[in-house]
N, C-alpha and C positions, 0 to 999 in steps of 0.2 A: 565513539558513540557507544552507549549500551544498546544492544541488539535484543535484549530480551527485557520483557514486562512480566512481573509475576501479576498473574490473574488468580482469584480465589480457585478458580479450576484448573487453568491450563497456562502453559506457556505460550506466550504469542512473539511471533517473531515478524517485523515490518516486511512485506512481501518485496521484491525480487531477492534480499538477502535470504529469504525463507525456502529457497529451493533445496535446502539442507533437509527439510522435514522427511523427506522419502529416505533417509540413511537413518532413521531411529532417533536415538539420544543423540543430541546435537554436540554434546559435550565429550562424550566418549567415542562416537563414529565417526569418520572422515571419509569423504568421498574419495575415490583415485584420481590421479591427475588427469588420467584421461576422460573421466566424468567431468571435471572441472573445464578442460579444454573444449569437450564436445559443448557445454552448455553456454561456455563464453563463446564459442563461435557461433551458435546458433542464435543466441539472445542478448549478447553483450553484457553479460550479468556475471558477478563474480559472486559465489555461493561461499556460506558459511564452513569454513574448513578448507578452502582452496587458497593458494597464496593471492596475494593482491596482484592487480594488473596495473600498469601505468595510468590509465583512463580513471580508475576508481578514485572516486573524491575530487574531481576536478570540478570546477566551478562553473555555472552557467551563466549567462549576459546577467540575470537578475542577481546573481550573488549566492545562490543556494547550490549545495553541493548535489552533484547529478544523484547521487544516490537518494538523495531526499526527492528528488523532481521523479526518481521512479515508483517511489512508493506512496505517492499522493497523486490525488486528481485536483488538478486546479482550477478554479473558476475566475476567469478574467474580469467578469463583470458582477455587478450584484445580482442576485438571484439564483435561481438553481438548475439554469439552462446549460447543458454539456456543449462546450465549442468541438470543431472538428477534431483539435487536438487531443482533447479529452477521449473523445470517441475512438480514435485511433488508439490512445493508450490503453483504454479499457480491451479494445479488440485484441490488441497483444497479450494482454494480461489472460485472458479468455483462450487463447491460443495456447499459452504455457500451461494453464491449469488443465487444459483438458488432454495434454499429452499423458500417456501411462504413467509415466514417472511421479507426476504430479495429481494423480486422480483422487489421493487420500487428502487433499490438501482443503480445508474448510477457512472461512473468512470472517472477518469482523471489519466492518466499515465505519469509520468514526469521522462524521461530518463537525467541521469548525465554520466559523466566522470571523472577520476582523470586527474591531470594536465600534464600528460607526453605525450608529442607531442604538435601539434599547436592547438591553439584556434578552428579554422575552422574546423579542421579535428575531433576534441573532439565533437565540436556542433554537427556536421553530424552524428558521432558514438553514441551519445547520443539519439539522434532521432532513428538510427537505432536499438537501444537497446528497446525503448519504442514501437516502431512498431512491434518488435519481440514478446515484451509480450502481446501487443493488438492481434496480429494474433492467438496467442493461446488462448486467454481468448475467443476471438470473436467465435473460433470453439466449445468452451465448454460450453458457456452461452446459455440459452434458446433463449434470445432475444440479439443479436450481437449488437445491437442500443444503448446498455446500455455503452458501450465503447464509450465515448463521446469526449474527447480528448486526444490527442497523442502529447507531445511535448519533445522537445530535449533542454537542457539548458547548454550542456557541462560542462565544469569545472567551472561554475560562482558559484556554490552552493555547496561546499565541506561540508560533515558533520563536526558539531562543534568538536572541541577537536582532529581533526585527520589532519595530513599533507596533504595538496593539492594531492600528489602522492600517498597516500594511496588505496589499492585494494578496501577498501570499498566502496571508491567513483564511482566505476564502478557499479552502480545500476541504478533501476528504482522506483520511488514512487509510491505506489498505493494510490489515494485518493478516497473517495467516497463522495456521496451526494443522497439527494432523488431527483429522477428524476423529471424534471419539462418539461412537456409536452404539 
């Protein structure tokens, strides 16, 4: 899976894999094994440049890779209401982002929908989902301006290997990068 997406202005990395951001250039600078072990022990996350762990890439009951579930907030029912699992996931993300190691990380939130319903309705719904996640994150972050972009793309980017109507397409992707100020 390619972890980098070229944006016209930035390199973006899907969050938990993005803990590498504090080490500067992800291609040339690698975290030490001690840092890898500490982050894994505390957050059960394998960061870029760290050796893979046996648990990385395991599948959930829904069939999505665990990594995918960590970097997306899923909506189990139509609408933009966050359930308890999503709220807990956002709280954990906020804790990670508020540690000194991650204070230079900014976010892009991209909302998605399944293909049930009309395209314009789904685009609006996906933006509502991303906005809902952004509001919760901003309330929990030390610096709410770190949520820099909130987008909704509707049904245009379904998850690979799933039907466009799959409930897993009701999600918000969490992307991170080093803040440029």
